[in-house]
Biopython code that builds the backbone (N, CA, C, O; Angstrom):
import numpy as np
from Bio.PDB.StructureBuilder import StructureBuilder

atoms = [
    (1, "MET", "N", (84.081, 105.619, 125.069)),
    (1, "MET", "CA", (86.183, 105.785, 124.661)),
    (1, "MET", "C", (86.818, 106.992, 124.816)),
    (1, "MET", "O", (88.004, 107.100, 125.126)),
    (2, "HIS", "N", (85.690, 108.358, 124.505)),
    (2, "HIS", "CA", (86.289, 109.323, 123.662)),
    (2, "HIS", "C", (86.758, 110.942, 125.323)),
    (2, "HIS", "O", (87.472, 111.927, 125.506)),
    (3, "SER", "N", (85.607, 110.019, 126.083)),
    (3, "SER", "CA", (86.069, 110.239, 127.559)),
    (3, "SER", "C", (87.703, 109.949, 128.193)),
    (3, "SER", "O", (88.319, 110.789, 128.848)),
    (4, "THR", "N", (88.255, 108.510, 127.822)),
    (4, "THR", "CA", (89.443, 108.658, 128.287)),
    (4, "THR", "C", (90.507, 109.991, 128.783)),
    (4, "THR", "O", (90.808, 110.709, 129.737)),
    (5, "LEU", "N", (90.842, 109.657, 127.136)),
    (5, "LEU", "CA", (91.950, 111.235, 126.670)),
    (5, "LEU", "C", (91.522, 112.293, 128.010)),
    (5, "LEU", "O", (92.376, 112.653, 128.820)),
    (6, "LYS", "N", (90.361, 112.637, 128.081)),
    (6, "LYS", "CA", (89.476, 113.857, 129.522)),
    (6, "LYS", "C", (90.430, 113.016, 130.259)),
    (6, "LYS", "O", (91.579, 113.455, 130.293)),
    (7, "GLU", "N", (90.204, 111.909, 130.852)),
    (7, "GLU", "CA", (90.174, 111.622, 132.138)),
    (7, "GLU", "C", (91.500, 111.368, 132.504)),
    (7, "GLU", "O", (91.994, 111.425, 133.630)),
    (8, "ILE", "N", (92.113, 111.034, 131.257)),
    (8, "ILE", "CA", (93.876, 111.216, 132.008)),
    (8, "ILE", "C", (94.291, 112.215, 132.178)),
    (8, "ILE", "O", (94.848, 112.393, 133.261)),
    (9, "ILE", "N", (94.223, 113.407, 131.156)),
    (9, "ILE", "CA", (94.655, 114.803, 131.721)),
    (9, "ILE", "C", (94.239, 115.034, 133.260)),
    (9, "ILE", "O", (95.040, 115.401, 134.120)),
    (10, "ARG", "N", (93.067, 114.806, 133.454)),
    (10, "ARG", "CA", (92.484, 115.105, 134.587)),
    (10, "ARG", "C", (93.267, 114.402, 135.952)),
    (10, "ARG", "O", (93.487, 114.578, 137.151)),
    (11, "GLN", "N", (93.513, 113.454, 134.789)),
    (11, "GLN", "CA", (93.993, 112.651, 136.605)),
    (11, "GLN", "C", (95.539, 113.553, 137.161)),
    (11, "GLN", "O", (95.955, 114.050, 138.207)),
    (12, "GLU", "N", (96.179, 113.320, 135.245)),
    (12, "GLU", "CA", (97.458, 113.946, 135.910)),
    (12, "GLU", "C", (97.497, 114.849, 136.344)),
    (12, "GLU", "O", (98.574, 115.089, 136.888)),
    (13, "CYS", "N", (96.259, 116.114, 136.432)),
    (13, "CYS", "CA", (96.329, 117.585, 136.539)),
    (13, "CYS", "C", (96.101, 117.537, 138.268)),
    (13, "CYS", "O", (96.441, 118.307, 139.166)),
    (14, "LYS", "N", (95.379, 116.282, 138.249)),
    (14, "LYS", "CA", (94.553, 115.952, 139.778)),
    (14, "LYS", "C", (95.867, 115.553, 141.003)),
    (14, "LYS", "O", (95.928, 115.731, 142.219)),
    (15, "LYS", "N", (96.835, 114.932, 139.983)),
    (15, "LYS", "CA", (98.794, 114.105, 139.965)),
    (15, "LYS", "C", (99.122, 115.579, 140.987)),
    (15, "LYS", "O", (99.386, 115.561, 142.189)),
    (16, "ARG", "N", (99.028, 116.589, 140.249)),
    (16, "ARG", "CA", (100.273, 117.548, 139.791)),
    (16, "ARG", "C", (99.624, 118.634, 141.202)),
    (16, "ARG", "O", (100.277, 119.514, 141.762)),
    (17, "GLY", "N", (98.181, 118.234, 141.514)),
    (17, "GLY", "CA", (97.613, 119.823, 142.292)),
    (17, "GLY", "C", (97.212, 121.373, 141.054)),
    (17, "GLY", "O", (97.121, 122.579, 141.283)),
    (18, "ILE", "N", (97.101, 120.752, 140.079)),
    (18, "ILE", "CA", (96.754, 121.948, 138.774)),
    (18, "ILE", "C", (95.660, 122.226, 138.337)),
    (18, "ILE", "O", (95.116, 121.172, 138.665)),
    (19, "THR", "N", (95.182, 122.570, 138.043)),
    (19, "THR", "CA", (93.882, 123.118, 136.628)),
    (19, "THR", "C", (94.334, 122.768, 135.845)),
    (19, "THR", "O", (95.493, 122.358, 135.784)),
    (20, "LEU", "N", (93.407, 122.836, 134.862)),
    (20, "LEU", "CA", (93.059, 122.829, 133.443)),
    (20, "LEU", "C", (94.568, 124.183, 132.341)),
    (20, "LEU", "O", (95.586, 124.293, 131.657)),
    (21, "TYR", "N", (93.278, 124.888, 133.145)),
    (21, "TYR", "CA", (93.764, 126.259, 132.977)),
    (21, "TYR", "C", (95.144, 126.759, 132.853)),
    (21, "TYR", "O", (95.755, 127.311, 131.938)),
    (22, "ARG", "N", (95.578, 126.247, 134.551)),
    (22, "ARG", "CA", (96.717, 126.441, 135.568)),
    (22, "ARG", "C", (98.075, 125.473, 133.879)),
    (22, "ARG", "O", (99.143, 126.017, 133.597)),
    (23, "LEU", "N", (97.721, 124.478, 133.318)),
    (23, "LEU", "CA", (98.659, 123.419, 132.300)),
    (23, "LEU", "C", (98.811, 124.279, 131.541)),
    (23, "LEU", "O", (99.954, 124.654, 131.281)),
    (24, "ALA", "N", (97.635, 124.898, 130.912)),
    (24, "ALA", "CA", (97.929, 125.844, 129.407)),
    (24, "ALA", "C", (98.602, 126.902, 129.750)),
    (24, "ALA", "O", (99.471, 127.229, 128.942)),
    (25, "LYS", "N", (98.482, 127.586, 130.737)),
    (25, "LYS", "CA", (99.318, 128.191, 130.902)),
    (25, "LYS", "C", (100.839, 128.361, 131.322)),
    (25, "LYS", "O", (101.310, 129.453, 131.641)),
    (26, "GLU", "N", (101.348, 127.526, 131.301)),
    (26, "GLU", "CA", (102.115, 126.349, 131.600)),
    (26, "GLU", "C", (103.262, 125.628, 130.273)),
    (26, "GLU", "O", (104.460, 125.497, 130.022)),
    (27, "LEU", "N", (101.880, 125.313, 129.708)),
    (27, "LEU", "CA", (102.132, 124.891, 128.224)),
    (27, "LEU", "C", (102.086, 126.207, 126.672)),
    (27, "LEU", "O", (102.211, 125.979, 125.469)),
    (28, "GLY", "N", (101.849, 127.581, 127.439)),
    (28, "GLY", "CA", (101.792, 128.416, 126.908)),
    (28, "GLY", "C", (100.837, 127.849, 125.035)),
    (28, "GLY", "O", (101.080, 127.844, 123.828)),
    (29, "ILE", "N", (99.923, 127.536, 125.842)),
    (29, "ILE", "CA", (98.272, 127.411, 124.945)),
    (29, "ILE", "C", (97.285, 127.865, 125.427)),
    (29, "ILE", "O", (97.264, 127.669, 126.642)),
    (30, "ASP", "N", (96.321, 128.460, 125.004)),
    (30, "ASP", "CA", (95.300, 129.107, 125.692)),
    (30, "ASP", "C", (94.164, 127.803, 125.397)),
    (30, "ASP", "O", (93.881, 126.948, 124.557)),
    (31, "TYR", "N", (93.644, 128.474, 127.095)),
    (31, "TYR", "CA", (92.952, 127.409, 128.167)),
    (31, "TYR", "C", (91.633, 126.415, 126.765)),
    (31, "TYR", "O", (91.347, 125.240, 126.533)),
    (32, "SER", "N", (91.251, 127.682, 126.243)),
    (32, "SER", "CA", (89.701, 127.617, 125.286)),
    (32, "SER", "C", (90.174, 126.346, 124.234)),
    (32, "SER", "O", (89.543, 125.351, 123.875)),
    (33, "TYR", "N", (92.108, 126.996, 123.761)),
    (33, "TYR", "CA", (92.118, 125.942, 122.629)),
    (33, "TYR", "C", (92.232, 124.383, 123.456)),
    (33, "TYR", "O", (91.916, 123.313, 122.936)),
    (34, "LEU", "N", (92.695, 124.535, 124.679)),
    (34, "LEU", "CA", (93.191, 122.850, 125.000)),
    (34, "LEU", "C", (92.097, 122.208, 125.382)),
    (34, "LEU", "O", (91.929, 121.026, 125.084)),
    (35, "PHE", "N", (91.333, 122.813, 125.995)),
    (35, "PHE", "CA", (90.163, 122.117, 126.445)),
    (35, "PHE", "C", (89.406, 121.967, 125.656)),
    (35, "PHE", "O", (88.238, 121.686, 125.926)),
    (36, "ALA", "N", (89.897, 122.126, 124.335)),
    (36, "ALA", "CA", (88.950, 121.519, 123.101)),
    (36, "ALA", "C", (89.378, 120.653, 122.132)),
    (36, "ALA", "O", (88.769, 119.886, 121.386)),
    (37, "VAL", "N", (90.846, 120.984, 122.318)),
    (37, "VAL", "CA", (91.880, 119.550, 121.686)),
    (37, "VAL", "C", (91.526, 118.400, 123.057)),
    (37, "VAL", "O", (91.734, 117.267, 122.623)),
    (38, "VAL", "N", (91.123, 118.351, 124.361)),
    (38, "VAL", "CA", (90.976, 116.712, 125.153)),
    (38, "VAL", "C", (90.222, 116.676, 125.425)),
    (38, "VAL", "O", (89.984, 115.881, 126.334)),
    (39, "SER", "N", (89.178, 117.488, 124.895)),
    (39, "SER", "CA", (88.273, 117.276, 124.793)),
    (39, "SER", "C", (87.855, 115.941, 122.930)),
    (39, "SER", "O", (87.384, 114.822, 122.728)),
    (40, "LEU", "N", (88.109, 116.446, 122.565)),
    (40, "LEU", "CA", (88.182, 116.511, 120.898)),
    (40, "LEU", "C", (87.685, 116.852, 120.458)),
    (40, "LEU", "O", (87.137, 116.032, 119.722)),
    (41, "LEU", "N", (87.282, 118.028, 120.290)),
    (41, "LEU", "CA", (86.295, 119.278, 119.649)),
    (41, "LEU", "C", (87.181, 119.424, 118.205)),
    (41, "LEU", "O", (86.803, 119.557, 117.041)),
    (42, "LYS", "N", (88.790, 119.322, 118.929)),
    (42, "LYS", "CA", (89.414, 119.888, 117.866)),
    (42, "LYS", "C", (91.134, 118.620, 118.126)),
    (42, "LYS", "O", (91.678, 118.078, 119.088)),
    (43, "VAL", "N", (91.422, 118.709, 116.276)),
    (43, "VAL", "CA", (92.437, 117.523, 116.499)),
    (43, "VAL", "C", (93.866, 118.125, 116.356)),
    (43, "VAL", "O", (94.177, 118.760, 115.348)),
    (44, "SER", "N", (94.901, 117.869, 117.592)),
    (44, "SER", "CA", (95.813, 119.344, 117.387)),
    (44, "SER", "C", (97.678, 118.093, 118.399)),
    (44, "SER", "O", (98.087, 117.984, 119.555)),
    (45, "ARG", "N", (98.010, 117.656, 117.372)),
    (45, "ARG", "CA", (98.942, 116.414, 118.066)),
    (45, "ARG", "C", (100.373, 117.336, 118.419)),
    (45, "ARG", "O", (101.365, 116.928, 119.025)),
    (46, "PRO", "N", (100.208, 118.315, 118.005)),
    (46, "PRO", "CA", (101.291, 119.183, 118.824)),
    (46, "PRO", "C", (101.070, 119.293, 119.799)),
    (46, "PRO", "O", (101.938, 119.250, 120.671)),
    (47, "VAL", "N", (99.520, 119.521, 120.090)),
    (47, "VAL", "CA", (99.025, 119.676, 121.785)),
    (47, "VAL", "C", (99.269, 118.595, 122.485)),
    (47, "VAL", "O", (99.926, 118.513, 123.523)),
    (48, "ILE", "N", (98.632, 117.610, 121.794)),
    (48, "ILE", "CA", (99.111, 116.748, 122.499)),
    (48, "ILE", "C", (100.845, 116.107, 122.729)),
    (48, "ILE", "O", (101.094, 115.748, 123.880)),
    (49, "PHE", "N", (101.704, 116.005, 121.948)),
    (49, "PHE", "CA", (102.622, 116.152, 122.338)),
    (49, "PHE", "C", (103.285, 116.100, 123.479)),
    (49, "PHE", "O", (103.898, 115.243, 124.116)),
    (50, "LYS", "N", (102.755, 118.324, 123.693)),
    (50, "LYS", "CA", (103.714, 118.644, 124.125)),
    (50, "LYS", "C", (102.717, 118.162, 125.806)),
    (50, "LYS", "O", (103.246, 118.066, 126.913)),
    (51, "LEU", "N", (101.637, 118.001, 125.579)),
    (51, "LEU", "CA", (101.106, 116.998, 126.884)),
    (51, "LEU", "C", (101.392, 115.644, 127.212)),
    (51, "LEU", "O", (100.911, 115.096, 128.204)),
    (52, "ALA", "N", (102.279, 115.003, 126.285)),
    (52, "ALA", "CA", (102.211, 113.902, 127.013)),
    (52, "ALA", "C", (104.361, 113.784, 127.065)),
    (52, "ALA", "O", (105.066, 112.803, 127.301)),
    (53, "GLU", "N", (104.733, 115.147, 126.753)),
    (53, "GLU", "CA", (106.512, 115.027, 126.959)),
    (53, "GLU", "C", (106.004, 116.153, 128.745)),
    (53, "GLU", "O", (106.834, 116.084, 129.651)),
    (54, "TYR", "N", (104.938, 116.876, 128.953)),
    (54, "TYR", "CA", (104.911, 117.474, 130.323)),
    (54, "TYR", "C", (104.223, 116.366, 131.522)),
    (54, "TYR", "O", (104.204, 116.427, 132.751)),
    (55, "PHE", "N", (103.815, 115.600, 130.789)),
    (55, "PHE", "CA", (103.018, 114.566, 131.954)),
    (55, "PHE", "C", (104.228, 112.952, 132.150)),
    (55, "PHE", "O", (103.969, 111.914, 132.760)),
    (56, "HIS", "N", (105.233, 113.234, 131.547)),
    (56, "HIS", "CA", (106.171, 111.708, 130.487)),
    (56, "HIS", "C", (105.625, 111.247, 130.719)),
    (56, "HIS", "O", (105.809, 110.592, 131.745)),
    (57, "ALA", "N", (104.127, 111.110, 129.818)),
    (57, "ALA", "CA", (103.364, 109.824, 129.189)),
    (57, "ALA", "C", (103.472, 109.981, 127.846)),
    (57, "ALA", "O", (102.554, 110.436, 127.165)),
    (58, "PRO", "N", (104.533, 109.638, 127.408)),
    (58, "PRO", "CA", (104.073, 108.429, 125.643)),
    (58, "PRO", "C", (102.997, 107.920, 125.826)),
    (58, "PRO", "O", (102.172, 108.647, 125.271)),
    (59, "ASP", "N", (102.483, 107.032, 126.316)),
    (59, "ASP", "CA", (101.163, 106.361, 125.971)),
    (59, "ASP", "C", (100.178, 106.899, 125.223)),
    (59, "ASP", "O", (99.366, 106.293, 124.525)),
    (60, "LEU", "N", (100.334, 108.667, 125.485)),
    (60, "LEU", "CA", (99.295, 109.185, 125.647)),
    (60, "LEU", "C", (99.029, 109.442, 124.239)),
    (60, "LEU", "O", (98.090, 109.257, 123.464)),
    (61, "LEU", "N", (100.108, 109.897, 124.195)),
    (61, "LEU", "CA", (100.363, 109.959, 122.231)),
    (61, "LEU", "C", (99.876, 108.652, 121.410)),
    (61, "LEU", "O", (99.679, 108.857, 120.212)),
    (62, "PHE", "N", (99.619, 107.139, 121.955)),
    (62, "PHE", "CA", (99.466, 106.260, 121.347)),
    (62, "PHE", "C", (97.918, 106.530, 121.707)),
    (62, "PHE", "O", (97.323, 106.334, 120.647)),
    (63, "GLU", "N", (96.858, 106.936, 122.831)),
    (63, "GLU", "CA", (95.675, 106.909, 123.526)),
    (63, "GLU", "C", (95.149, 107.885, 122.141)),
    (63, "GLU", "O", (94.117, 107.658, 121.510)),
    (64, "TYR", "N", (96.062, 108.937, 121.870)),
    (64, "TYR", "CA", (95.242, 109.297, 121.293)),
    (64, "TYR", "C", (95.635, 109.247, 119.425)),
    (64, "TYR", "O", (95.114, 110.055, 118.656)),
    (65, "GLU", "N", (96.272, 108.542, 119.120)),
    (65, "GLU", "CA", (96.094, 108.119, 117.825)),
    (65, "GLU", "C", (94.759, 107.044, 117.696)),
    (65, "GLU", "O", (93.706, 106.999, 117.060)),
    (66, "LYS", "N", (95.473, 106.221, 118.698)),
    (66, "LYS", "CA", (94.016, 105.295, 118.453)),
    (66, "LYS", "C", (92.288, 105.746, 118.814)),
    (66, "LYS", "O", (91.440, 105.026, 118.287)),
    (67, "ILE", "N", (91.729, 107.081, 119.820)),
    (67, "ILE", "CA", (90.820, 107.714, 118.691)),
    (67, "ILE", "C", (90.651, 108.456, 117.567)),
    (67, "ILE", "O", (89.532, 108.828, 117.214)),
    (68, "LEU", "N", (91.630, 108.709, 116.974)),
    (68, "LEU", "CA", (91.365, 109.325, 115.726)),
    (68, "LEU", "C", (90.883, 108.385, 115.339)),
    (68, "LEU", "O", (89.679, 108.235, 115.130)),
    (69, "ARG", "N", (92.105, 107.260, 115.112)),
    (69, "ARG", "CA", (91.685, 106.286, 114.126)),
    (69, "ARG", "C", (89.854, 105.646, 114.463)),
    (69, "ARG", "O", (89.195, 105.035, 113.622)),
    (70, "SER", "N", (89.344, 106.017, 115.944)),
    (70, "SER", "CA", (88.308, 104.984, 116.066)),
    (70, "SER", "C", (87.552, 106.624, 115.378)),
    (70, "SER", "O", (87.127, 106.506, 114.229)),
    (71, "LYS", "N", (87.478, 107.291, 115.681)),
    (71, "LYS", "CA", (86.392, 108.508, 115.303)),
    (71, "LYS", "C", (85.894, 108.490, 113.709)),
    (71, "LYS", "O", (84.786, 108.498, 113.173)),
    (72, "SER", "N", (87.464, 108.456, 113.154)),
    (72, "SER", "CA", (87.863, 108.195, 111.467)),
    (72, "SER", "C", (86.682, 106.910, 111.092)),
    (72, "SER", "O", (85.833, 106.824, 110.205)),
    (73, "VAL", "N", (86.887, 106.440, 111.669)),
    (73, "VAL", "CA", (86.027, 104.998, 111.791)),
    (73, "VAL", "C", (84.332, 105.673, 111.408)),
    (73, "VAL", "O", (83.778, 105.584, 110.312)),
    (74, "GLU", "N", (83.787, 106.311, 112.612)),
    (74, "GLU", "CA", (83.104, 106.015, 112.652)),
    (74, "GLU", "C", (81.943, 107.160, 111.650)),
    (74, "GLU", "O", (80.904, 107.048, 110.999)),
    (75, "ASN", "N", (82.737, 108.044, 111.975)),
    (75, "ASN", "CA", (82.799, 108.807, 110.811)),
    (75, "ASN", "C", (82.822, 107.938, 109.183)),
    (75, "ASN", "O", (81.665, 107.524, 109.259)),
    (76, "LYS", "N", (83.088, 107.651, 108.457)),
    (76, "LYS", "CA", (83.000, 106.991, 108.157)),
    (76, "LYS", "C", (81.823, 105.764, 107.266)),
    (76, "LYS", "O", (81.505, 105.362, 106.147)),
    (77, "ALA", "N", (81.445, 105.545, 109.190)),
    (77, "ALA", "CA", (80.438, 104.007, 108.787)),
    (77, "ALA", "C", (78.816, 105.367, 108.831)),
    (77, "ALA", "O", (77.663, 104.988, 108.626)),
    (78, "LYS", "N", (79.122, 106.575, 109.080)),
    (78, "LYS", "CA", (77.708, 107.493, 109.670)),
    (78, "LYS", "C", (77.489, 108.139, 107.570)),
    (78, "LYS", "O", (76.532, 108.229, 106.801)),
    (79, "ASN", "N", (78.585, 108.343, 107.501)),
    (79, "ASN", "CA", (78.789, 108.360, 105.676)),
    (79, "ASN", "C", (79.699, 108.143, 104.953)),
    (79, "ASN", "O", (80.801, 108.657, 104.763)),
    (80, "PRO", "N", (78.689, 106.635, 104.210)),
    (80, "PRO", "CA", (79.146, 105.799, 103.676)),
    (80, "PRO", "C", (79.757, 106.488, 101.283)),
    (80, "PRO", "O", (78.856, 106.268, 100.474)),
    (81, "PRO", "N", (80.318, 106.763, 101.035)),
    (81, "PRO", "CA", (80.470, 107.422, 100.057)),
    (81, "PRO", "C", (79.622, 107.079, 99.035)),
    (81, "PRO", "O", (79.284, 105.904, 98.894)),
    (82, "LYS", "N", (79.255, 107.894, 98.348)),
    (82, "LYS", "CA", (78.602, 107.711, 97.604)),
    (82, "LYS", "C", (78.686, 106.769, 96.039)),
    (82, "LYS", "O", (79.482, 107.407, 95.349)),
    (83, "ILE", "N", (78.377, 105.999, 95.534)),
    (83, "ILE", "CA", (77.803, 105.319, 94.628)),
    (83, "ILE", "C", (77.460, 105.789, 94.050)),
    (83, "ILE", "O", (76.364, 106.327, 94.203)),
    (84, "LYS", "N", (78.378, 105.923, 92.714)),
    (84, "LYS", "CA", (77.697, 106.773, 90.602)),
    (84, "LYS", "C", (76.691, 105.395, 90.344)),
    (84, "LYS", "O", (77.298, 104.325, 90.384)),
    (85, "GLU", "N", (75.562, 105.342, 90.145)),
    (85, "GLU", "CA", (74.993, 104.359, 89.065)),
    (85, "GLU", "C", (75.199, 105.261, 87.547)),
    (85, "GLU", "O", (75.056, 106.396, 87.092)),
    (86, "VAL", "N", (75.731, 103.586, 87.065)),
    (86, "VAL", "CA", (76.674, 104.060, 85.435)),
    (86, "VAL", "C", (75.258, 103.197, 84.493)),
    (86, "VAL", "O", (74.815, 102.051, 84.580)),
    (87, "GLU", "N", (74.909, 104.273, 83.702)),
    (87, "GLU", "CA", (74.133, 103.338, 82.593)),
    (87, "GLU", "C", (74.501, 101.985, 81.385)),
    (87, "GLU", "O", (75.410, 102.314, 80.623)),
    (88, "PRO", "N", (74.109, 101.004, 81.207)),
    (88, "PRO", "CA", (74.929, 100.446, 80.213)),
    (88, "PRO", "C", (75.055, 100.832, 78.729)),
    (88, "PRO", "O", (75.836, 100.224, 77.997)),
]
sb = StructureBuilder()
sb.init_structure("model")
sb.init_model(0)
sb.init_chain("A")
sb.init_seg("    ")
for serial, (resi, resn, name, xyz) in enumerate(atoms, 1):
    if name == "N":
        sb.init_residue(resn, " ", resi, " ")
    sb.init_atom(name, np.array(xyz, "f"), 0.0, 1.0, " ", f" {name:<3s}", serial, name[0])
structure = sb.get_structure()
């Protein structure tokens, strides 16, 4: 599911005949930072908002939030909170 966002961005770039590097330049964002956000290595709602505006794709924001929520749930499942034992 995490590749969904990356695939959406790649498809939109392909439709417009631009590379991710060119997209970063047009948005005024560092390429490596954009790549990290699209790959979900970094969280940046402002970058996703710029992408959604650029591609005229408001669903991109919804998809991103959905992915972030699912990652949060996965992390909580992997690292459940520690419960301290209380002595009577």
